[in-house]
C-alpha positions as MATLAB code, in Angstrom:
seq = 'MNVFFRDFFSDPVLFLSFGILSTVIVLCAYYVYYFMKKISESEAPEQ';
ca = [
     -15.979  -21.583    2.091;
     -14.517  -24.476    0.121;
     -15.620  -22.799   -3.116;
     -13.699  -19.640   -2.190;
     -10.427  -21.521   -1.689;
     -10.934  -23.483   -4.907;
     -11.533  -20.260   -6.834;
      -8.690  -18.514   -5.023;
      -6.065  -21.037   -6.118;
      -7.465  -21.564   -9.617;
      -7.910  -17.893  -10.599;
      -4.548  -16.180  -11.154;
      -6.023  -12.665  -11.088;
      -7.575  -13.213   -7.658;
      -4.434  -14.953   -6.373;
      -2.073  -12.212   -7.594;
      -4.256   -9.351   -6.388;
      -4.369  -10.760   -2.850;
      -0.655  -11.562   -3.050;
       0.272   -8.028   -4.069;
      -2.116   -6.567   -1.480;
      -0.543   -8.666    1.264;
       2.941   -7.600    0.133;
       1.945   -3.929    0.331;
       0.446   -4.409    3.806;
       3.587   -6.191    5.029;
       5.790   -3.388    3.670;
       3.611   -0.732    5.325;
       3.752   -2.581    8.653;
       7.544   -2.883    8.373;
       7.996    0.840    7.744;
       5.673    1.753   10.620;
       7.765   -0.482   12.896;
      11.035    0.905   11.478;
      10.125    4.568   11.939;
       8.618    4.033   15.395;
      11.800    2.240   16.464;
      13.992    5.043   15.067;
      11.848    7.706   16.763;
      11.984    5.954   20.132;
      15.785    5.518   19.899;
      16.512    9.087   18.795;
      17.951   11.674   21.101;
      16.649   15.197   21.571;
      18.814   17.840   19.869;
      20.926   19.992   22.146;
      20.047   23.672   22.294;
];
C-alpha cells in the first residue's frame, strides 16, 4: 500500500486523472442533490 501512495504522489498523470475523476464525481453528486431538492420543493401545476 505504501508503494501505491508513493507512486500516486510522484506520477502526475495518475495524480491528475484521479483528481479530475474526483471532481467529476463531486459535480455529479452536487447536481443530483440540486435536482432532487428542486423536485421535492416544487409545487404541482394547477389544472
